[in-house]
KOLGU-848416 format. One record per residue (C-alpha): y, z, x; residue in three letters. Coordinates in steps of 0.001 Angstrom, whole numbers, plus 500000, padded with zeros to 6 digits. Each point is the difference from the previous one (the first is absolute). Layout:
// residues N
YZXALA/...
***
This chain:
// residues 299
175902102968433103ALA/502156501477497250LEU/501300502667502362MET/500892497342502574LEU/502015498290497275CYS/502028503166499390GLY/498141501686497140MET/499684503809500411PRO/496584501479500844LEU/499323501604496613PHE/501070496855498137ASP/497886497831502304SER/496838502035499396ILE/500427499889496223ASN/500751496292499867HIS/497162499155502392ALA/497491501698497704PHE/501532498401496900ALA/499924496564501661THR/496413499921501259VAL/498736501463496720ALA/502219497511498109THR/501128503043498020GLY/503698499215500130GLY/501407503491499570PHE/503226500522501936SER/501809503272500619ILE/503266498250499089LYS/501122499159496465ASN/501095496536501163ASN/496671499428501755SER/500314497931503202ILE/503438498728498943ALA/501321503422501075TYR/499576499099503688TYR/501619496539499744ASP/498274498895503218SER/498580496532500658ALA/497761501446502732ALA/498472502588497647ILE/499550497319497343ASP/498172497821502525GLY/497669502767501165VAL/499070500993496461LEU/499557496373498922THR/497534499398502838PHE/497937503123499376PHE/499986499496496212MET/498705496492500599PHE/497264501280502322VAL/499057502758497547SER/499496497399497261GLY/497290498268502069ILE/496301500821499630ASN/499406502877502434PHE/496683498434501037ASN/502000497104501428LEU/502204502428501911LEU/496856501510501505TYR/498825496527500995LEU/503358499482501705LEU/499365503120502056ILE/496630498517500969LEU/501834496769500957ARG/498072497861497539ARG/503072497883499407PHE/498222496888498736ALA/498205501991497300GLN/503278501550498879VAL/502136496874499852PHE/497313498034498135LYS/500017502555497175ASN/500944498246496743ASP/501621503040498394GLU/502208500628503031LEU/501158496400499987ARG/500953500177496318VAL/501705503366500575TYR/502159498556502789VAL/500731496917497882PHE/501148502098497023VAL/502242502106502253VAL/501614496931501560LEU/500527498277496645ILE/501485503163498490GLY/502383500536502919ILE/501084496350499973THR/500661499775496264LEU/501780503334499720ILE/502121499597503149SER/501200496535498929LEU/500634501220496461ASN/502038502941501298LEU/501872497834502506PHE/501199497480497420PHE/500697502383497114THR/500402503566501229PHE/500260501153503609ALA/502008497204501626GLY/498483500532503480SER/496706498367500948LEU/499121502710502534GLY/500655502831497550TYR/498172498128497225SER/496977499576502266LEU/500061503689500907ARG/500086501091496350LEU/497394497446498918ALA/497534500836502790ALA/500150503736499374PHE/499713499890496214GLN/497352497270499977THR/497697501969502293VAL/500853503338498349SER/499162498759496496ILE/496992497843500928LEU/498358502846501913THR/500962502330497105THR/501784502322502437THR/503124500190497847GLY/502696500675502618PHE/503394498522499185ALA/502976498872502062THR/501975498618497054ALA/500408500300496253ALA/497854496897499480PHE/500093500433496220GLU/503396498297500252GLY/498714496985501948TRP/499831496458498554PRO/497249499202497514GLN/497891497916502396LEU/499882502842502530SER/499042502514497335LYS/497302497672498649ALA/498478499742503487CYS/500037503778500379LEU/498381500455496578LEU/497156497642500903ILE/499431501843503272MET/499968503358498188MET/496962498798498092MET/498312498178502888LEU/500019502764502631GLY/498597500001503538GLY/496572499365501505CYS/496733501638499043ALA/499011502714502451GLY/503605501148500420SER/501936502827498382THR/501976497501497885ALA/499681499889496237GLY/500224497102497555GLY/497406497403499023ILE/499440499221503710LYS/500354496711501852ILE/496248499385500125ILE/499668500095496208ARG/502882497568499655GLY/498223497710502467LEU/496786500279497992PHE/501796499080496771VAL/501581496964501676PHE/496643498808501349LYS/498266500596496652ILE/502660497939498223GLY/499677497226502574HIS/496219499950499613ARG/500204499791496204GLU/502385497034500198MET/497575498228502320LYS/497157500702497574ARG/501951498274497235LEU/499932496845502125LEU/496459500466501313HIS/498011502131497484PRO/496734499806501971ARG/501475500803503396ALA/498881503169501749VAL/503093501588501538ASP/500055503401501655THR/503052502111500724ILE/500343500959503645ASN/502087502786501519ILE/500214500213503778ASN/497393497249500204GLY/497404501913497978LYS/498853499204496420PRO/500916502571497361ILE/497401501090497462ASP/500811499347496347ASP/499618503717499215SER/503013500682502229VAL/501999497319498198LEU/499066501481496618ARG/501190503379501236GLY/503346498512501041VAL/500419498296496629ASN/499157503232498189ALA/502525501931502111TYR/502802497486499349ILE/499261500017496247CYS/500004503817499913ALA/503199500102502040TYR/501833497613497655LEU/498699501738496875LEU/501144503442501172LEU/503266498582501326PHE/500971498449496680PHE/498802503031498020LEU/502243502240502135SER/502836497507499679PHE/499770500035496188ILE/500045503807499872ILE/502927500287502422ILE/501913497270498137SER/500277502268496966SER/502726501984501801TYR/502441497052499953ASN/500802499873503700PHE/500951496568501297ASP/497162497565500695LEU/500551499963503778GLU/499769503784500251THR/496972500198497710THR/497789497345501560ILE/500894500929503579SER/499338503699499344ALA/496468499187498859VAL/499483497587502919ALA/501340502506502534ALA/497831502845498702CYS/496871497861499702PHE/500560498732503527GLY/500934503451501348ASN/503245498504501295VAL/502464502619498773GLY/503305498204499415PRO/500180497203497464GLY/502939498018498658LEU/502812500797497601GLY/500507503718499429SER/496954500879502144VAL/501155497905502976GLY/500221500880503655GLY/502790502513499464MET/498817501187496564GLY/497192502245498743ASN/497815500784496992TYR/501632503282498970SER/501500498586496784PHE/496669498833498539TRP/498717501923496935PRO/496900502204500492PRO/497542497613498310VAL/501227497083502106ALA/499594502093503152LYS/496412500818499001ILE/499251496288499499VAL/501505499149503385LEU/498090502887501590LEU/496743498579498616ILE/501004496568501323ASP/500444501498503474MET/496500501504499846LEU/498486496711498814PHE/501790498108502767GLY/499040502414502766ARG/496357500396498943LEU/499455496275499345GLU/499605500303496177ILE/496200500073499580PHE/499369503510501394PRO/502480501317497427VAL/498439497959497183LEU/496532501256500966LEU/501276503532499497PHE/500269499272496241PHE/496594498363499558LEU/497564502202498010PRO/497127498862502236GLU/501610501721502979VAL/500004503392498281TRP/496737499685498081ARG/497445502530501195ALA/497061498438501786ARG/496459501292499544LYS/498303501293503153PRO/497394497742501599VAL/496472501483499847SER/496765498889501618LYS/497001499327497819LYS/496444500854500868ALA/499170496377500777ASN/502729499870502607GLY/502576498006497961SER/503515501225499255PHE/501808500345496697SER/503149501584498620GLU/
***
């Protein structure tokens, strides 16, 4: 598809891999803005969007189980977030920045999908966009794509869980004795899963703010600092300010780079596997299991 839109073969292969993997690396310093092609933007936007969907749902599409796919709660929220992001950013750009509704929509669609799926391609220096547009992009950096995709971030499904947990707790304030279960895709969710989601969100916020405090000691502007942490935690790549779509992280001091490197590992490995690495119980030597004469086992 990229070749049909005029992109050379070598470029097309590289960008196809970087799109489906939501890796975002381009062979051009200006990323996708180098090609200045609406057709290329459209192709990449579509495939970034698809790559941010749970791959199990894509398999169900191949099996033609359309009803099962379109009833998926996470997919519905994912589509809703994309549409809201495109609408808000395109209108914000149209009235304050770009001047053309078509061009505003093109920029908004590409960057919304690129940031939400944590791909990180860029067609514009969006660090210079209006504040509302940048706020939307910052939120999507942290939210990320669907579970079961190659996207990073907190994930849409966890955001949906948090929303449903909050809704249930408000209902319990009104009806303390009511028994209310949380359902996803029509199935009740066990409380152990909900506790795991709450623990993940708490760990995410704790590590996020710890990293933010450390990075803040280098006196970069607030927009650059907070977006750098959000972009690294979400495995997005570009942030805002000096680390925007046309910027990079080369000017960061060594200690700050190490902190951001650790954030990238935490974000990619979903936090808890990295935390388990530092638990003494994981490394403590276990005694071999032996069998007693009476047939019982002991360490």
